[in-house]
C-alpha positions as CSV (number, residue, x, y, z in Angstrom):
1,M,-0.2,0.0,-0.3
2,K,1.2,3.4,-1.0
3,N,1.4,6.0,1.7
4,Y,-0.2,9.7,1.6
5,Q,3.4,11.4,0.2
6,E,4.1,8.5,-2.5
7,I,0.3,9.5,-3.6
8,I,1.0,13.1,-3.5
9,K,4.1,12.8,-5.5
10,E,2.8,10.7,-8.6
11,N,-0.3,12.9,-8.6
12,E,1.5,16.1,-8.3
13,S,-0.2,17.9,-11.5
14,D,-3.8,17.0,-10.0
15,F,-3.6,19.1,-6.6
16,N,-3.7,22.8,-6.5
17,D,-0.5,22.9,-4.5
18,A,1.0,19.5,-4.1
19,D,4.1,20.7,-2.3
20,Q,1.7,22.7,0.6
21,L,-0.6,19.4,0.6
22,T,2.5,17.0,2.1
23,D,3.3,19.9,4.5
24,F,0.0,20.1,6.2
25,L,-0.2,16.4,6.7
26,D,3.5,16.0,7.6
27,N,2.3,18.8,10.4
28,Y,-0.9,17.0,11.4
29,V,-0.4,13.3,10.1
30,G,1.7,9.8,11.4
31,F,3.8,8.6,8.7
32,N,1.4,6.5,6.5
33,D,-1.3,6.5,8.8
34,K,-4.1,6.0,6.6
35,E,-7.0,6.1,9.1
36,D,-5.3,10.1,10.8
37,I,-5.3,11.2,7.3
38,K,-9.0,10.7,7.0
39,E,-9.0,12.9,10.5
40,Q,-8.0,16.0,9.6
41,E,-10.9,18.3,8.4
42,D,-10.6,20.5,11.5
43,N,-7.3,21.1,10.6
44,I,-7.5,22.5,7.3
45,T,-8.5,26.1,8.8
46,E,-5.6,26.0,11.4
47,Y,-3.4,25.2,8.5
48,A,-4.7,27.9,6.3
49,D,-4.8,30.8,8.6
50,G,-0.6,30.1,9.6
51,L,-0.2,30.5,5.6
52,V,-1.8,34.0,6.1
53,P,1.3,37.1,5.8
54,I,1.0,38.8,8.8
55,Y,3.3,41.7,7.7
56,Y,1.3,44.4,5.6
57,N,3.6,44.3,2.1
58,D,3.5,40.5,2.3
59,I,-0.6,41.1,2.5
60,V,-0.6,43.2,-0.5
61,K,2.4,41.2,-2.3
62,E,0.2,37.5,-1.9
63,W,-3.3,39.4,-2.8
64,Q,-1.7,40.8,-5.9
65,E,-0.8,37.9,-6.8
66,N,-3.3,35.8,-6.5
67,T,-6.5,37.4,-8.5
68,A,-8.6,34.2,-7.5
69,C,-8.8,35.3,-3.6
70,H,-9.9,38.7,-4.1
71,E,-13.7,39.2,-2.7
72,L,-13.5,35.6,-1.4
73,T,-14.5,36.6,1.6
74,L,-17.3,38.6,0.3
75,E,-18.3,34.9,-1.3
76,V,-17.9,32.9,2.0
77,C,-19.5,35.1,4.3
78,G,-21.4,38.1,2.7
79,E,-19.4,40.1,3.9
80,Y,-16.2,41.9,5.5
81,N,-15.8,41.8,8.9
82,Q,-13.5,44.5,9.3
83,K,-14.3,47.1,6.5
84,D,-12.2,49.9,8.0
85,S,-8.5,47.7,7.4
86,I,-8.1,47.2,3.5
87,Y,-5.7,45.2,5.1
88,E,-7.6,42.6,7.2
89,M,-9.6,42.6,4.5
90,M,-7.4,41.6,2.2
91,S,-6.0,38.9,4.6
92,S,-9.6,37.6,5.2
93,D,-9.8,36.8,1.6
94,L,-6.2,35.4,1.4
95,Y,-7.5,32.8,4.3
96,F,-10.0,31.3,2.2
97,W,-8.3,31.3,-1.0
98,Y,-5.7,29.0,1.0
99,E,-8.4,27.2,3.1
100,Q,-10.4,26.7,-0.6
101,Q,-6.9,25.1,-2.0
102,L,-6.3,23.0,0.9
103,R,-9.5,21.4,1.4
104,E,-9.6,20.9,-2.6
105,D,-6.2,19.1,-2.7
106,Y,-7.0,17.1,0.7
107,D,-10.4,15.9,-1.0
108,K,-8.7,15.0,-4.0
109,L,-6.0,12.8,-1.9
110,L,-8.9,10.7,-0.1
111,E,-10.0,10.2,-3.3
112,L,-7.0,8.8,-4.8
113,M,-6.6,6.9,-1.2
114,A,-9.6,5.2,-2.1
115,E,-8.8,4.2,-5.2
């Protein structure tokens, strides 16, 4: 039986960010623990939160580079909580974008493991 690292490597082009998915699982799952992999849904949000930059110039740079994240908070929540801070709005968009990307990759991995 293949472990998750081998599956990710063999199907790297199927993921949004294979390296990020591997890093996520390496941090939250014991090596080759198939049952533990299936129970990582709650940790996706924690990991995604850690990917959001904290310095203003980094927030702006990443937000500008990832146009798919623009106004993603509005799609998910319907409004921005921190309307008075453009940096908070950008950070929120980035958080939901990272979470969405990681969740898609995680679901794809579970599909591949089920095959």
